[in-house]
N, C-alpha and C positions, 0 to 999 in steps of 0.2 A: 579727512576734510578735503573737499574739492578745491583745487587751485583756482583763484580768480583769473578769468581770461579777459584782458582788456582789448577792446576794439577801438582803434584810432581812425579819425578821418581827416583828410587834407583836401585842399583845393589846389591853388597854384603853388608851385615849388620853384623858388628862385626867379620869379617873375617880377613885374613892376606894378601890379594892381593892388588894391587895398586888402584883398583876401589872400595875399601871398605870404608863405613862410620862407624866410631867407635860408640860404643854403647852409649857413653856419649853424643855425638852430636845427635844421633837418639832420645834418651830420651828427649833432649832439644827441638827437633822439636815437639814431642808429647806434651810436657809441653806448648809450645807456642800455639799449636792448642787449648788446653784446656783453657789456660789463656785468649785467645781472643774469647772464646765461639764459636769455630767452630764445626760443625758436619761433619763427613766424610761420603761419599757415594761411591758406586762403579762406575766405568766408564760406565757400561751398564745402570745403573739407571740415570746417568747424560744424556746420549744420549737419553734415553726414557722419560726424564723430569719427572722421578719418584722420586721426592724429594720436600721438603718444601722450596719454593723459598723465604719465609720470613726469613729463617735462613741463617747464614753464612756457606756455604758449601765448602768443599775441597775434592780433590781426591788424594789418595796415590797409586802409582803404583810401582811394582817391576819387573824389567826385568831379564830374563834369567833362572828363576826357580832354583836358587841356594839353596842348602840345608840350608845354614845359614839363609835364609829368614824364613824358617819353624822353625828352632831351636832358633833363636834370635829375629826376628821381630814379629812373631806371638804371643808369650807370652806377649810382651809389648803392641801390638795392643789390645789384649784381656783385659789386665789390664786397659787400658784407655777407653775401650768400642768403639774402632774405627774399621772400616772395610777398606779393600783395594782390589785392583785388582792385581793379580799375572800373569804376562805373562811368560808362560813356553815354553820350547823347547822339545817336546816329543822324538826327535831323539837323544838326548844326553844320553849317558850311565851314569852310577852312578858317574864316575869320568871322567871329560873332561879336557883336557889340553888346556887352553885358551892362545892365543897369546896376550901378552901385546900390547895395541894399538900403543905405540911408536915403537914397534918392528914388527908391523904387516906386513910390506913389505916382500914379499917372499924372496927377496935377503938377508934381515936381518935375517929372520928365518933360512934360509939355513946356513948362516954364524955363527949365535950365538946359534941356538937351544933354544932361550929364550922363554920358555912357563911357565905357571902358572897353577898348578892343582886346580880345583874347584870341590867340590862334588855337585851333582845335586839332586833335589827332584825326587822321583819316584811316582808310582801310589798311594801308601798308604799315602804319604805326601799330594798329590794333593787332595785326598778324605778328608783328615783331614782339609784342608783349607776350603773346601766347607762346611763341617759340622760346622765349626766355623763362617760361614756367610760371607766368603770371595768370591771373584769372580775369576775364572780362565779364562784367555784369551790366545790366541795363539801368539807366537813370532816366527812363522815359524817352519818347521820340523828340520832344521839343522843350522839355524842362518847364512845364507849367506848374502852378499850384493845383495839384490833382483834386484836392478837396473843395476847390472853388470853381472848377470848370464844368461845362455842360456834361452831365453823366454819359451822354451818348458818345463823347469823345474819349472816354476812359479806355475802351478796348484798343483804340488806335495807339494811345500813349503807352499802355502797359503790355498788351498782347502782341501788337504789331511790331513794337520795337524789339521784342524778344525774337520774333520770327525773322525780322530783317537781319539782326546780328547773327542768328544761327545760319541763315542762308549765306551770309557774307563770309563767315569764318569757318563754317563746317563743323561746329561744335554745339553742345547744349549750353544755353545761357540759363544758369541756375539761380542767380541771385538778383535782387532788385533793390534800388535805393530811391526812397521818396524824395522828389525835388523839394528843397526847402524844409524837408522833414515833415511835410504836411500830409495827413491822411484822414480818412474817416472809415466807417464800417463798410461802405460800398467799395471804396478803393481797396481796402484789405481783401475783401471777398474776391474782387477781380484779379488781384495779384495771385491769390491762392489758386483760383480756377485756371489761370494762365499756365500753371505748372512750375512756378518758382518754388524753391525750397524754403525761402524766407526773404525778409526785407529789412532794411535798416532805417532808423530814424536819426534825428540829431539830438536826442535826449541823452544826457550823460549817465553812464552806469556801466557796470560790468555785464558780461554775457551771462544769461540765465536760461539754461535749457528747459527749465520748468515753466518759463513764461512763453508766450506766443513768439515763434521764430519770425513772425511778420511784424514785430514791434521791437526789433533788436536795438539796444542802446549802443551808443558810441561816444567816445571822448574826442572833443576838439581841443587840442593843446598846442600852445606856442612855446612857452617858457620851458627850457630843458629841466629845470628843477621840479616844476610841476609834473612834467612828463615822468620823471623818476619816481615821484610820489605815487602816480597812478600805477606804475609797475610794481611798487611795493605794496599795493592793495589799499592805498589811502585816497584813491581818486574821488570818491563821493564826498568824503569829509572835506577834502581840499577844495572841491567845487563849492561846497556850502560856505566855506570860509571866504573864498574869493567873492562869492555873490554878496555876502554880508558886508565885506569891505567896499564893494562897488556901490551898494545901496547907501551905506554910511557916507561915502564920498558925495553921492548925488544929493543926499539930504543936506549935508553941510554946505553945499553950493547953492541951495535954494534960498531965495530971498523971501522973507516973511513980512 
């Protein structure tokens, strides 16, 4: 029986924004990996089956190329002897004002001006990640919802971001991450034709080599207890339980 391989994804680590995982929780995640005798591998190595299948393997991925990934996550990964894949957005300036997901509707942005500043990694940080044994993947050029933009812009976001990073870093960029987890058949086709090995979504689930590598599931986890359950192979059922509890809470709060 094949071992389940969980892929986790993170955004900010130890930052101050709403999509930040605090350092105490992140440390607990790494502790759990070590305690359960997991080995970490990069996403590219997973897709290429370049790993020891007799071991328990997990993949850690970081979306958006935020500077706190370099400042806070990288030292801890090095301390534990773990590797990870970092999906970066080369079109981001040093500081990008992100719109909070709850406020992401343009009508709300116009009305509230609610944005959050994040510092982003630059070329020197990306090179340092590579030197530390990490993988760099593309997260598009400017982080749009690819399934909603003009199709003529897809090559720029998908293919050109790959070439830009390859020219900058002198390596092959082999993996892609759909911004916001959104894609359609045309997006997937362009990602394939661009030469990527595969791509990740934001849908929870374990790695399945028999499924399209261009629709690879990942777990987004905060609570260390839930993280441990995913490592034990109970991630999908745990997600279903949490979803049911959330919906029950929402229903109970409704006024009829």
